[in-house]
C-alpha positions as MATLAB code, in Angstrom:
seq = 'MSRIKVIIVDDSALVRQSLTEIFAETNDIDVVAVASDPYVAVEKLRQFEPDVIILDVEMPRMDGITFLKKIMSQHPMPVVICSTLVGDHSESQIKALEYGAVDIILKPTLGLREFVREGKTRICDAVRGAALAKVKKLAGKERVKQKLTADAVMRSGPSRAMSETTEKIIVIGASTGGTEAVRSVLESMPLNCPAIAVVQHMPEGFTRSFAERLNRECQIRVKEAENNDTLIRGHALIAAGNRHMLIKRSGARYYVEVKDGPLVSRHKPSVDVLFRSTASYAGQNAVGAILTGMGDDGASGLLEMREAGAMTFGQDEASSVVYGMPRVAYERGGVKQQLPLDQMTAALLKAAR';
ca = [
      18.335   -6.124   16.614;
      15.929   -5.888   19.530;
      12.699   -7.841   19.305;
       9.499   -6.068   18.289;
       7.137   -5.611   21.240;
       3.455   -5.999   20.342;
       0.175   -5.379   22.164;
      -2.914   -7.087   20.698;
      -6.247   -5.306   21.262;
      -9.164   -7.514   20.167;
     -12.346   -8.647   21.881;
     -11.949  -12.176   20.437;
      -9.985  -14.521   22.694;
      -9.390  -16.752   19.651;
      -7.786  -13.890   17.731;
      -5.578  -12.960   20.668;
      -4.496  -16.565   21.154;
      -3.917  -17.308   17.462;
      -1.828  -14.198   16.879;
       0.175  -14.814   20.038;
       0.940  -18.357   18.863;
       2.317  -17.347   15.462;
       4.415  -14.516   16.897;
       5.863  -16.954   19.442;
       7.264  -18.939   16.512;
       9.254  -15.948   15.199;
      12.654  -14.843   16.400;
      11.891  -11.132   16.333;
       8.321  -10.493   17.583;
       7.116  -10.670   21.203;
       3.554  -10.181   22.439;
       4.037   -8.215   25.655;
       0.318   -7.807   26.444;
      -3.207   -8.462   25.180;
      -6.420   -6.527   25.821;
     -10.077   -7.285   25.176;
     -11.061   -3.639   24.617;
      -9.509   -0.150   24.482;
     -10.086    0.539   28.181;
      -8.039   -2.495   29.154;
      -5.500   -1.494   26.498;
      -4.983    1.881   28.162;
      -3.937    0.118   31.376;
      -1.557   -2.130   29.417;
      -0.025    0.861   27.668;
       0.771    2.346   31.067;
       2.741   -0.796   31.938;
       4.418   -1.483   28.598;
       5.910    0.567   25.781;
       5.022   -1.410   22.636;
       6.592   -0.947   19.232;
       3.345   -1.913   17.473;
      -0.343   -2.196   18.403;
      -2.593   -4.656   16.565;
      -6.085   -3.192   16.825;
      -9.554   -4.541   16.048;
     -12.273   -2.164   14.824;
     -15.484   -3.561   16.329;
     -15.146   -3.880   20.107;
     -17.328   -3.301   23.178;
     -17.320   -0.014   25.109;
     -15.176    1.816   22.527;
     -14.650    1.101   18.839;
     -11.142    0.771   17.434;
     -11.345    3.842   15.184;
     -12.133    6.110   18.130;
      -9.296    4.541   20.124;
      -6.900    4.932   17.196;
      -7.744    8.619   16.917;
      -6.991    9.084   20.622;
      -3.672    7.244   20.314;
      -2.509    9.210   17.280;
      -3.604   12.526   18.812;
      -1.982   11.999   22.200;
       0.859    9.466   21.949;
       1.337    8.312   18.333;
       2.732    4.849   17.712;
       2.545    2.324   14.851;
      -0.875    0.646   14.637;
      -1.942   -2.255   12.407;
      -5.700   -2.616   11.986;
      -6.972   -6.208   12.149;
     -10.624   -6.300   11.201;
     -13.418   -8.353    9.637;
     -15.425   -5.348    8.445;
     -15.664   -5.244    4.652;
     -18.024   -4.024    1.938;
     -20.052   -1.011    2.995;
     -18.059   -0.836    6.234;
     -14.652   -0.624    4.543;
     -14.889    3.171    4.782;
     -14.012    2.710    8.474;
     -10.697    1.140    7.541;
      -9.962    3.921    5.059;
     -10.652    6.361    7.878;
      -8.209    4.389   10.034;
      -5.475    4.886    7.444;
      -6.308    8.589    7.352;
      -5.925    8.742   11.127;
      -2.478    7.173   10.889;
      -2.822    3.373   10.935;
       0.145    1.873    9.116;
      -1.463   -1.229    7.612;
      -4.611   -3.366    7.488;
      -4.975   -7.106    8.017;
      -8.311   -8.434    6.830;
      -9.507  -11.392    8.906;
     -12.382  -13.729    7.944;
     -15.501  -14.290   10.013;
     -15.038  -18.073    9.722;
     -11.956  -20.290    9.755;
      -9.982  -17.726   11.712;
      -7.350  -20.047   13.175;
      -6.631  -21.539    9.735;
      -6.409  -18.071    8.220;
      -3.905  -16.935   10.828;
      -1.713  -19.980   10.207;
      -1.860  -19.623    6.429;
      -1.419  -15.842    6.544;
       1.491  -15.909    8.992;
       3.961  -14.356    6.543;
       1.618  -11.496    5.618;
       0.759  -10.782    9.258;
       4.371  -10.842   10.437;
       5.469   -8.654    7.511;
       2.775   -6.123    8.455;
       4.101   -5.973   12.020;
       7.721   -5.677   10.870;
       6.799   -2.909    8.461;
       4.861   -1.065   11.148;
       7.798   -1.285   13.550;
       9.917    0.605   11.005;
       7.274    3.225   10.272;
       7.689    6.880   11.146;
       4.361    7.954   12.632;
       3.156   11.502   13.179;
       0.856   13.077   15.709;
      -2.681   13.491   14.412;
      -3.627   17.147   14.401;
      -6.066   19.497   12.711;
      -9.038   18.209   10.756;
      -9.747   14.538   10.224;
      -7.920   13.540    7.524;
       5.169  -18.209    3.894;
       4.956  -18.772    0.319;
       7.534  -18.649   -2.423;
       8.374  -15.086   -3.269;
       7.543  -14.845   -6.965;
       8.677  -12.254   -9.468;
       6.657  -10.618  -12.210;
       7.561  -13.611  -14.419;
       4.639  -15.402  -12.744;
       2.183  -13.007  -14.394;
       3.992  -11.618  -17.445;
       7.128  -12.809  -19.229;
       9.857  -10.233  -19.690;
      10.966   -9.421  -23.211;
      11.665   -6.660  -25.717;
       9.564   -3.536  -25.470;
       6.239   -3.628  -27.278;
       5.933    0.168  -27.151;
       4.757    1.429  -30.529;
       5.549    4.668  -32.312;
       2.025    5.741  -33.233;
       1.636    7.946  -30.164;
       3.675   10.156  -27.871;
       0.914   10.268  -25.240;
       2.470    9.972  -21.791;
       1.203    7.924  -18.852;
       2.189    7.980  -15.178;
       2.417    4.831  -13.048;
       2.803    4.829   -9.268;
       3.486    2.076   -6.738;
       3.195    2.291   -2.946;
       2.696    0.175    0.154;
       3.070    0.915    3.887;
       2.137    4.544    4.478;
       1.212    4.885    0.836;
      -2.459    5.766    1.125;
      -1.673    9.276    2.307;
       1.325    9.558   -0.036;
      -0.822    8.617   -3.036;
      -3.502   11.055   -1.882;
      -0.898   13.823   -1.630;
       0.291   13.215   -5.195;
      -3.161   12.870   -6.773;
      -4.738   15.804   -4.901;
      -2.349   18.229   -6.579;
      -2.790   16.813  -10.094;
      -4.487   19.243  -12.527;
      -7.517   18.291  -14.603;
      -5.446   17.933  -17.784;
      -2.761   15.687  -16.266;
      -1.599   12.520  -18.057;
      -3.475    9.297  -17.362;
      -2.372    7.644  -14.112;
      -2.346    4.026  -12.897;
      -1.678    3.229   -9.230;
      -0.910    0.057   -7.314;
      -1.352    0.519   -3.559;
      -1.035   -2.637   -1.470;
      -4.471   -3.048    0.135;
      -6.768   -6.007    0.836;
      -9.667   -6.880   -1.424;
     -12.725   -4.821   -0.532;
     -10.791   -1.710    0.495;
      -9.500   -0.389   -2.814;
     -12.934    0.663   -4.034;
     -13.508    2.782   -0.910;
      -9.998    4.172   -1.252;
     -10.658    5.175   -4.864;
     -14.030    6.706   -3.985;
     -12.459    8.742   -1.207;
      -9.762   10.035   -3.572;
     -12.375   10.836   -6.197;
     -14.161   13.089   -3.676;
     -10.962   14.887   -2.688;
      -9.138   15.274   -6.012;
      -9.781   17.465   -9.056;
      -9.162   14.505  -11.355;
     -11.473   11.507  -11.597;
     -10.315    8.465   -9.596;
     -11.850    4.985   -9.764;
     -11.031    1.375   -8.986;
      -9.722   -0.254  -12.153;
     -11.884   -2.656  -14.112;
     -10.701   -4.888  -16.924;
     -10.252   -3.026  -20.236;
     -10.587    0.460  -18.678;
      -8.955    3.028  -20.963;
      -6.251    5.273  -19.536;
      -7.554    8.819  -20.069;
      -6.026   12.215  -19.335;
      -7.339   13.647  -16.077;
      -8.192   10.166  -14.765;
      -6.466    7.803  -12.315;
      -7.093    4.078  -11.975;
      -6.455    2.317   -8.635;
      -5.619   -1.403   -8.869;
      -8.273   -3.598   -7.270;
      -7.289   -5.570   -4.176;
      -6.380   -9.211   -4.870;
      -6.002   -8.565   -8.632;
      -2.971   -7.675  -10.712;
      -3.199   -4.650  -13.002;
      -1.218   -4.551  -16.249;
      -0.780   -1.742  -18.765;
      -1.606   -2.787  -22.340;
      -1.736   -0.954  -25.666;
      -3.908   -1.154  -28.767;
      -2.799    1.329  -31.409;
      -2.750    4.727  -29.719;
      -4.945    3.545  -26.828;
      -3.546    2.550  -23.464;
      -5.791    0.379  -21.307;
      -5.502   -1.913  -18.288;
      -5.859   -5.643  -17.963;
      -7.105   -6.754  -14.542;
      -6.339  -10.399  -13.877;
      -5.916  -13.019  -11.177;
      -2.643  -14.815  -10.584;
      -0.142  -15.766   -7.905;
       1.357  -13.359   -5.406;
       4.277  -11.475   -6.930;
       6.900  -10.155   -4.524;
       4.391  -11.370   -1.879;
       1.669   -9.061   -3.162;
      -1.433   -8.980   -5.348;
      -1.732   -6.430   -6.843;
       2.007   -6.172   -7.395;
       3.886   -3.010   -8.305;
       6.419   -5.114  -10.226;
       3.644   -6.409  -12.500;
       2.380   -2.878  -13.196;
       5.878   -1.540  -13.867;
       6.980   -4.445  -16.081;
       3.888   -4.152  -18.267;
       4.459   -0.391  -18.472;
       8.054   -0.897  -19.584;
       6.892   -3.347  -22.227;
       3.925   -1.448  -23.671;
       4.698    2.215  -22.966;
       8.511    2.394  -22.836;
       9.780    5.971  -23.022;
       6.197    7.257  -23.039;
       5.911    6.392  -19.337;
       6.899    8.125  -16.113;
       7.161    6.009  -12.950;
       7.292    6.696   -9.219;
       7.815    4.367   -6.288;
       6.607    5.691   -2.946;
       6.848    4.675    0.703;
       6.535    0.980    1.502;
       7.986   -2.097    3.166;
       9.899   -4.665    1.117;
      11.099   -4.587   -2.484;
       7.986   -4.839   -4.666;
       8.428   -2.550   -7.657;
      12.229   -2.274   -7.489;
      12.892   -4.666  -10.365;
       9.997   -3.352  -12.434;
      11.117    0.260  -12.064;
      14.580   -0.708  -13.329;
      12.939   -2.322  -16.368;
      11.042    0.918  -16.956;
      14.213    2.998  -16.753;
      16.033    0.653  -19.125;
      13.087    1.014  -21.550;
      13.566    4.802  -21.589;
      11.073    5.912  -18.932;
      11.830    8.658  -16.421;
      11.733    7.236  -12.893;
      11.444    8.743   -9.419;
      11.643    7.459   -5.854;
      10.379    9.020   -2.646;
      13.259   10.062   -0.401;
      13.945    8.638    3.037;
      13.018   11.754    5.011;
       9.450   11.905    3.673;
       8.789    8.132    3.576;
       6.825    6.436    6.342;
       8.875    3.302    5.568;
      11.942    3.761    3.355;
      11.943    0.227    2.003;
      10.634   -0.051   -1.557;
      12.146    3.294   -2.648;
      15.493    2.387   -1.080;
      15.762   -0.985   -2.811;
      14.655    0.543   -6.124;
      17.346    3.208   -5.773;
      20.030    0.689   -4.844;
      19.177   -1.493   -7.859;
      19.415    1.465  -10.204;
      15.735    1.843  -11.004;
      15.360    5.321   -9.520;
      16.848    8.117  -11.600;
      15.956   10.843   -9.089;
      14.947   10.773   -5.409;
      12.559   13.471   -4.231;
      10.597   14.488   -1.128;
       6.900   13.732   -1.410;
       5.875   17.392   -1.701;
       7.919   17.729   -4.918;
       6.734   14.497   -6.545;
       3.671   15.759   -8.442;
       5.527   18.643  -10.061;
       8.369   16.327  -11.088;
       5.975   13.771  -12.591;
       4.177   16.448  -14.607;
       7.428   18.017  -15.838;
       8.773   14.624  -16.930;
       5.521   13.855  -18.759;
       5.586   17.041  -20.852;
];
């Protein structure tokens, strides 16, 4: 395979140097150019044809969000946002995903070089995932650690699903390209839909803004999950960044447990953790879907759900930004039916009847 060509656009010389150093240690990623702001980046783009751009948000002369919008409107290519903005400013990163950014890397304001070294696997995976992404032109209105399994958070075992209720729940997992896929599914959900729980791979500090954005755009209520939140019809819970979310059951009540723990399948929150807990506590009362994403998180958990009697779906290759997680889930036997994204909501609702 050819090496992935990267351009780094960041006003920090330390960021540019640190990222260049870790990519130099890989056998598949080359930094072909660096730029201190978007104007310099434009000149570099005329000289090179990168596979991926790593883009800061706060920069002199032109901010990264404005530059991203220009890129995706004129000559779309995979972009990974690398930013320190969090909290009240995380809405900017959500806007970046809406404009077509493939992924977000959250960098600290202090200890940057140490963070880059320690986060090498996550950063390189983000670039590799972006290189595989299918990006679209923006048009119209704005819109290396051990790879653990779910055993690290929850032991597998016989189903704990109880017979007191036939209430259905829907669980969804997504990663690269998933923010818009999740939005597409939730936007078309009716007010009386089954309760929904979603794991979308995002950094801590971004999931709340993501949930708030969805809550504004959807008929149903959407919020970031908090420990012991009840799963209610017409509501969707989004797993908080840097926390696992598990489905639990008390009598006829489904609720979520939000807990810390190690990375599972390189992620926290992990789709595998959500799906395994769903298989254990909901069994055939659950419907699961795995959407676009890089890697294999969720593939094993979806198989456990199917074996427990749940109906399971996977997004098809043609409509996926990155056909990674759905592909592996299908190959392992976890996906009963593959569907294009625009048919997913109807299929989930039909299966939950």
